[in-house]
C-alpha positions in Angstrom: 38.4 67.9 34.1 39.3 64.5 33.2 39.9 61.9 35.9 41.1 58.0 35.6 39.9 55.3 37.5 42.0 52.6 38.0 39.9 50.2 39.9 39.9 45.9 39.8 36.3 45.6 41.6 33.4 46.2 38.6 30.6 47.4 40.2 33.1 50.2 42.6 34.5 51.4 39.5 31.4 51.7 38.0 30.0 53.1 40.9 32.6 55.8 40.3 32.3 56.6 37.1 28.9 57.3 37.2 28.8 59.5 39.9 31.8 61.5 38.8 30.5 61.6 35.1 26.8 62.9 36.9 29.0 65.5 38.9 30.4 67.1 35.6 34.0 65.3 35.0 35.2 63.3 32.1 35.7 59.9 33.2 38.2 57.2 31.7 37.8 53.7 33.9 40.5 50.7 33.8 40.0 47.5 35.8 44.2 46.5 36.0 47.4 48.4 37.1 49.1 47.9 33.5 45.7 49.1 31.7 45.8 52.0 34.0 49.6 53.1 33.8 49.2 53.0 30.1 46.2 55.3 30.3 47.8 57.3 32.5 50.7 57.9 30.2 48.8 58.3 27.4 45.9 60.8 28.1 46.2 64.5 29.8 44.5 63.3 33.4 43.7 66.4 35.9 43.2 63.5 38.6 44.0 59.6 39.0 42.0 57.9 41.4 44.0 54.7 41.9 43.0 51.5 44.5 46.3 49.9 45.7 45.4 46.4 45.4 45.4 45.7 41.2 45.9 42.8 39.0 49.1 43.2 37.0 50.5 46.2 38.5 49.7 47.5 41.8 48.9 50.8 43.0 52.5 51.7 44.7 53.9 50.7 41.2 51.7 52.9 39.3 52.2 55.5 41.1 56.2 55.1 40.9 56.6 54.7 37.3 54.1 58.0 36.7 56.5 59.5 39.0 59.9 58.6 37.7 58.4 59.4 34.7 57.9 63.0 36.2 54.0 62.9 35.3 53.1 64.7 38.9 49.0 64.8 38.3 47.5 64.3 41.2 46.5 61.0 43.1 44.3 59.7 45.3 44.5 56.0 46.5 41.7 54.0 47.4 42.2 51.0 49.3 40.2 48.2 51.6 43.9 48.5 53.9 43.6 51.0 57.2 47.0 50.7 58.2 49.3 53.7 59.4 52.4 52.1 57.2 50.4 52.0 54.2 49.3 55.4 54.1 52.4 56.6 55.3 54.0 54.5 52.2 51.3 56.6 49.4 52.3 59.4 50.9 56.1 59.1 50.6 55.6 57.8 47.0 53.8 61.1 46.0 49.8 60.3 46.7 48.0 63.3 47.5 45.4 62.0 49.4 44.1 58.6 50.6 40.1 57.0 51.8 39.7 54.0 53.1 36.8 51.5 51.5 34.2 52.2 52.5 33.6 55.7 51.8 30.5 57.4 51.2 30.6 59.3 47.0 29.7 62.8 48.8 33.3 62.3 51.5 35.2 61.2 47.8 33.5 64.2 45.8 34.4 66.6 48.2 38.2 65.1 48.4 38.4 65.2 44.5 37.4 68.9 44.4 40.0 69.9 47.4 42.9 68.1 45.3 42.1 69.2 42.0 41.9 72.9 43.9 45.1 72.4 45.9 46.8 71.2 42.4 45.6 74.2 40.3 45.8 77.0 42.3 49.5 77.5 41.6 49.7 77.3 37.5 46.5 77.2 36.1 43.2 79.0 36.8 39.9 77.5 37.6 37.8 80.0 36.2 37.7 80.2 32.1 36.4 83.7 30.2 35.9 84.3 26.7 34.5 87.9 26.7 31.5 88.5 29.5 30.9 84.9 30.0 32.9 82.7 33.0 32.9 79.3 33.7 34.2 78.1 37.4 35.4 74.9 36.9 35.2 73.9 41.1 32.4 75.5 41.4 30.2 74.1 38.7 29.3 77.7 38.2 28.6 79.3 34.9 27.2 83.5 34.6 27.6 86.3 31.5 27.5 89.5 32.1 27.5 88.8 35.8 24.2 87.1 35.4 24.1 82.9 36.4 23.4 80.7 34.4 22.1 77.3 34.9 23.4 74.2 33.1 23.1 70.5 33.4 26.0 67.8 33.7 26.3 67.7 29.3 25.7 71.3 28.5 28.7 72.1 31.4 30.6 69.6 30.1 30.0 70.9 26.3 30.6 74.3 27.4 33.9 73.7 28.8 34.9 72.3 25.9 34.0 74.8 23.5 35.9 77.3 26.2 39.0 75.4 26.4 39.7 75.7 22.8 37.9 78.9 21.9 38.4 79.9 18.7 38.9 76.6 17.5 36.8 74.7 15.1 35.4 71.5 16.9 34.2 68.5 14.4 31.1 66.8 15.6 32.7 63.7 16.4 35.6 65.4 18.5 32.5 66.7 20.7 30.6 63.2 20.7 34.1 61.4 22.2 35.0 63.9 24.1 31.8 64.9 25.8 29.2 62.2 25.0 32.5 59.3 25.5 30.7 57.4 21.9 31.8 57.2 18.4 29.8 59.9 16.0 26.8 58.6 14.2 25.7 60.7 11.3 22.1 59.5 11.5 22.0 61.2 15.2 21.1 64.8 16.1 21.4 65.0 20.0 24.9 67.3 19.5 22.6 69.5 17.3 20.4 69.3 19.8 22.6 70.1 22.6 24.2 72.9 21.0 20.5 74.7 20.1 20.0 74.2 24.0 23.5 75.6 25.4 23.2 78.8 23.0 19.9 79.5 23.8 21.0 79.7 27.1 24.4 81.5 26.5 23.4 83.9 24.1 19.8 84.5 24.1 18.9 88.2 25.4 22.8 89.6 24.2 23.6 91.3 21.2 26.9 89.5 21.0 26.7 85.8 20.0 29.7 83.7 21.1 29.0 80.1 20.1 28.7 80.2 15.9 28.5 77.1 13.3 30.7 76.8 10.9 28.9 74.7 8.2 29.4 71.6 7.0 33.2 71.6 9.7 31.5 72.0 13.0 31.1 74.9 16.3 33.1 77.8 17.8 33.2 79.7 20.7 34.3 83.5 19.8 34.5 86.5 20.5 33.5 88.7 17.8 36.8 91.0 17.7 38.7 87.4 17.5 36.7 86.4 14.3 
């Protein structure tokens, strides 16, 4: 799942970016309202975490612009202002939740997961399935044939990408940008190592292999009957 943070305090923004990344989310960070609105309009985000007091456009203006354009992605407001009027204003503009600074990261993470569960329950499954492989996005669990599989955050992100786009050959450059948030360097073997480790956990011990290498092109996750 992809989250946009719009926060002008560098320490707070980086703290949130790192924490949510370690929790398995793909995270982008903007430090003012103008850049935040631009990213929100261009990217397909599952959630926007939005500070109220921002340079450029404030959080209210960013949210108004998103809703005017018909974008209904969930928005969680962060602010140091604990006024009832502010909370009411945010909710009336279309925010989904409101968290007052200072806050604990555990509380923020719980609210993020609650919003995502509520927002997707009506129109999109939070469980991805390919053959007997199952990935639960909200509970962060993976199983194959009913057996639980333990993955690191990066392995989970890699598997999610492969499953969301199953049947599609994904080049190394795409995997590098989506999972590692980096430009692909042909001199590094980080992707090959990650694929090898993920394949060992997903495919070893199973007659049917799901993760395949397409030589010279990239990697694909697909069941045999789809090939």
